[in-house]
N, C-alpha and C positions, 0 to 999 in steps of 0.2 A: 322496342328491342333495346334502344340505348339505356333505358332505365334498369333493364335486367343486367346489362353488362356493368353499369354503374354500381349496382348492388353487389355483383360478383367481385368487382375490384375492391369495394369496401370489405366484403368478407375475407378475401385474400389478405388484405392489410391487417384485419383484425387478428387473422391466424398467425401472421408473422409476429404481432405484438404478444400473442399468447405464447409462441415459440420462445421469444427472448424471455419473458417473464419466467415460464417454467424452467428454462434451462439454467437461468441465474439462481432461482430460489431452491429448486430441487436437484438439478444436475440430470444429465442424460443417462438413461439406462443403457443405451447403446450409441456408439459414435457412427454407426452405419447410416449414411445420408439417405440411401434408398429406402430404408425402413422408415426413417423419419418422414420422407416424402410421401410414402404410400400411407402412412398413418394420418398425416394431416390432409391428404387428398380425400381419404375416405371420410374424415370429418367434414370437409367442405361439401362433399355430395350429400352426406346424410343431413346436414343442416338445411341444404336447399330443398331436399326431399320433404323434411318436416315442414318447411314453409309452405310447400305445395299442398300437402295433405292437410295441414291444420291451419289454412290460410283464414278460416273463420273462427278458429279457437285459439286466441293468442296465448292463453294459459297453458293449454296442452303443448303448444309450440315451444314455449319458454321451458317447460319441464323436460321435454325430450332434448332440447338444445343442451341444457345443462347436463343431462345424463350422457350425451354423446361426448361433451367437453371432458367430463369425468373419465369416461372410458379411455379416451385417447391419452389423457394425462397418466392414468394408471398403467397404460401399456407402454408408453414411451419413456417415462421419467421415474426417478428414484423417489424414495421417501415412504413413510407409512400412510395408512389410509386417513388417520386423523388430519395430518398435515396437508394431505391433498384436499380433504374436504373443506378444511378452513380456507385453503387458497382458492377453491372454487367460490366460495362465499365472497371472499375478497374481490374476485374478479367481477362478481355481480354487483358488489358495493362500488366498485371503481366505475363500472359502466353507468350505474345509476347517478353517482355524483357527476360524472362527466356530462350526462344528459341534462341534469338540474342547472350545471353551470351554463350550458349552451342556451337553455330556455331563458335563464336569467339575463344573459348578455343580449339575447335577441329582444327580449321585452324591454329592456332598458333602451335599446336603440330604436324601438318602435317597428320591429320587423314582424309582420303578421305570418303565421305558418299555416293557415287554413282558410279556405273560402274561395280562391281562384288560382288562376294559373301561376301568377306572381307568388302567391303563398306556397303553391306546390314546389316551385323552384326553391324557395326559402327553406322548405322542409327537407329537400335534398341537401342543401348547403348545411343545414342544422345537423343532419344525420352524419355528414362527413365532419363537421366540427366536433361532434362528440367523439368520434374515432380518433381525431387529432389530439383532443384532451386526454383521452385514455392513453394514447401512445406517449404523451408527455409524462403521465404518471409512471408508466413502465420504464422509461428512460431514466427517471430519477431513481426508481428502485434498483435498477441494474447498475447505476453509478454508485449508489451507497453500498452495495453488496460487492463491489469490485476491489475495495481497499479497506484496510483497517482504519485509516483515518477518514472520518466521515464527512469532513468539511468540503463543500463544493465552491470552487472558485468562480469568479466572474466570467472567465473564458468558457468554462464548462456550462454555466447557466445560459449563456449565449447559444452554445451549441445544442442544449437541451430544448430551448424555446424558440430560437429564431427561425430555423428551417421549418418546423411543424406550423407555427403561426403563420409564417410568411407564405406557406403553401395554401393555407386556408383563405387567407386574404386574396391571394391571386384567383383562387377558384371562385370565391364569392363575387369579386368585382367583374369576373368574366360572366358568371351566370346571371347576376343582377342587371346587366345591360339590356336585358329584354324579359318579357314576361311569358316565356314559353316553357315547355318541358325541357329536360336536359337533352342537349344536342349531342351529335357524335363528336363534334369539336371538343365540347366540354368533358365528355368522357375520356378522350384521349389526354386533354390537358391534366385532368385530375389523376388519371392513371399514371402519368409521367411524374407527377408531384408525389404521389405516394410511394413510386419507385425511388425517387430521389431521397425521400425521408428514410427509407429502409437502408439504402445504400450509404447514406451519410452515417447512419448508426454503426453499420459494420465496419466502415472505413475508420471511424473514430475509435471503435474497439480495437481494431488492428494496430492503429497508431499507439494506443495505450499499451497493448501487448508488446510492441516493439520497444516502447520506452521502458517497460518493465524488464525486458530482456537486457536492454543497455545497462540498466541499474544493476541487474544481477552480475553482469559481466564485470563491471567496475568493482562491486563488492568482492567477487570471487578473486579478481585480480589482487585486490587489496589484502584479502585473507591469505592468498598464496604467498605474498611478499612477507607477511608476519611470520608464516610458518617457515619459510626459507631463512629468514633472519634468525628465528629461534633455533633452527637445526644448525646453522653455521655457528652460532654462539655456543651451543651445546658441544659441538665438536671442538671448538677452541678450548672450552673448559676441560674436556676430556684429555686433550693433548697436554695442557698444563698440569693435570693431575698425573698423567703418565710420566712426565718429565720430573715432577716432584718425587714421585716413587722411585724412579730410576736413580735420582740423585740423592735419595735420602741415606742410603747406606754409606755412600762417601762422605756425606755430610756428618753423619754421626761419628765416623772415624775421625774426621777433622776436628770436631767439637771435642771429642775425647782426648785427642793429642794436645789441643790448646789448654784443657783443664790439667792434664797431667804435667804439663811444662810451665803452668802458671802464667799463660799468655792470655790474661783476662781482657786486655784492651782489644786484641784481635777477635776473641770470642764475642765481645760486645758489637764489634763492627759487623760480624757475621749475622748475629741476630737482628741488628738494625736493617740489614739488607734483605733478610728474609721477611721481616715485617713490612718493609716498603714494597716488596713484590706482591705481598697479600693485599695491601691496600689498594694497590693498582688493579686488582681483578675487578672486572666490571660486574655491576649489581645484577643479581638474578632473583626473580620472584618464583617462589614455588608454593602454589596453593593446591596442587593435585589436579588442576584443570588446565589442560594444554591451551585452551581458548583464551584464558587469562593470562597464564605464564608467558605465552609467545608474544602476544601483543604488548603487554605491560613491560616485560624485560626489554623488548626492542625499543619502545618509546622512551623508557628511562635511559637507555643507552643514547638515544638521540638527543635528549635534553642535557645529558652530562657532557656530551660533545660540543653543546652550545654553551657550556659553562652555566647551566641552570641548576641551582641547588634543589635537590629533590628529597622531600621528606614522605616516608611511607608508613602506613599502618595496616597491616594484613592480618585478618583473623578469619581464617577459612575453616568452618566446622561442618563437617558432613559433606555429602556429594552435592555438587552444584548442578542442578537439573535445568540448565540453559544450554542451547546448542552453541558449540564453538564458534560457528560462523556468526551468530548474533552478538556473542561476547566480543569477537574481534572487531565487528562493525562499531558496536556501541562505544567500547573503551577507546579503540583506535582513533575515532573521530573526536572525541572528547579530549584525548591527549594532544591530538593535532592542534586543536584550537588553543589549548593551554600553552604548549610549546611556542606556537606562533605569536601569541600575545606576549609571553614573557620575554621572548628573545629580542623584543623591540626596545626593552629597557636597558639601561647601563648594567653591566655584569654583577655588580654588587646587590642590585635590586631584583635579580632574576630568581624567582622562587616558584616551585610547584610542590603542593602537598596532595596526596591522594590517600583515600581509605577504602579498603575491601573488607566487607564483613558479611558473612553468610551463615545461615543455619539451616534447619530442615525445611524451611518453607519459603525463604526469600534470600535475595542477594542485594546488598547495598553497595553502591559504588559512588564515592563522592570525590571530587577533584576541584582544588582551587588553585588559582595562580595570580601572581602580581601582574598588573597591566597599567596602561597609560590612562586609564580612566575614560577612554572614548569607546562607545558602543555603536554598531551599526544596526538599524532596525528597519524592517520593511513597513508597508503601509498598515499591516494589522498589528503593529507594535511588537512583532516577534524579532528576537535577536538573529541576525543572519551573518554569514561570513564576510570578512573584509579581505579574504585572500583574492589575488588576481585571477586565479582559476575558479571563478564562480560556479561554472556548470558542474564539474565534477564534485567540488565541495558542497554544493547545494544538494546533490544527490545523497552524499553521505549525511548531512544534517537532517534531511528529510528521513533517511533510513534509521536514525537515531530515535526520533519521534515515533516512527512506525514500530520499532522493536519494543519501545516502552509500552505502547499500547497493546502490542501483541501479548505481553505478559501481564496485562491488566495492572501495570505499574504506575508510578507517578514520577515526575520530573519537576524539580524546583530549581529555579535560577535566582540567584541573589547577588547583590554587590555590597561590600562593606569597604567603604573608602576606596583604595586602589587594588582591592582583592576581588576577583570574580569567582564565584562559587556555583557549581552544578552538582546537584545531588539527585540520583536515580535509584529507585527501588523497583526491583523486578521480582514478581511472585512466581514461584514454580507452578506450572500447570498440573492439574490432577490427572493421574493416569486412568485411562479408560478401562 
């Protein structure tokens, strides 16, 4: 009886791995959990029925198992038939590779898998090991499909590998302590370990989701700040224009009076006063894209308040097909870094130069700034923020790289003497 329960536990664990894989690769056809539960429950009972009916015909058993798997996939998940057929073949390939790895490792360790009670226990352990290895494959696929950035860090590798491998080691050491068939205690132990693996996966996914929501909240807050600043600045500009319009008639009368009476010195002072007021107007960027105009105008104003000389080159041609939110995040964070670095220098050396160039296919944004020549890098050699608030600025810098990848773009970082340069190119996505 214990061996049957053990097999059922492994089948349930395998179904969970399939559920994770299909959900990530294909997407759910329905979010109704009852339908999902009923579909996979039918799959479980059908598999066991096939194992009973075709116990002496492994080929038939394998074919019917694949057909049942394909039927559940087609009923519960999105995607065309070709994609689903390829995915079923990949499932078979993953299972085959997992079993090959298991046999290879056991042969290297001198573990026999046939001939006596000890070998039968080893066979059970090997079957469990292949499921664990297959689960690791699925966790890697799920991780790679979760973000645009495909790099997996050391902490994530530990999460992917440590719990599954540790679970197998615990079970094997327990089962290998005697040469009998699987006992009730071992069934309970490995059932709990399988449950821990699944729970660990879902907890980690939930933590990632919460981290993404935190990032989105921070980015949305940043974007709203830019929009608010842009709106306030636009209102100030309109107020100034209304005042100029209101005063224009009186000004013309006064100018005419100065001319008629030969009061050229007073007329000269009046013009100097008008020119001075015009020079004091704050810089506004007008590219036709509110995502660019809002953040760049806001950041230029910040730089000028810190007595940073700003030089600009803007050539916007055609519609810029990039979301305003992405533009705010990318340009806002690169400007923040440039302003922070330049502001550390004496006022006479503070300079920022930026270039915006767009056409029908792509957007170029290049920004350079003077700095003290000191760069902070992480263990991978990537430049990181030196700001005190590393948590939030780390989120922003990560988002810049993600946005560049999202638009299949490129980012180039260079240093020329004491000038730091960042060049980004974002390509517009083709419309479906």
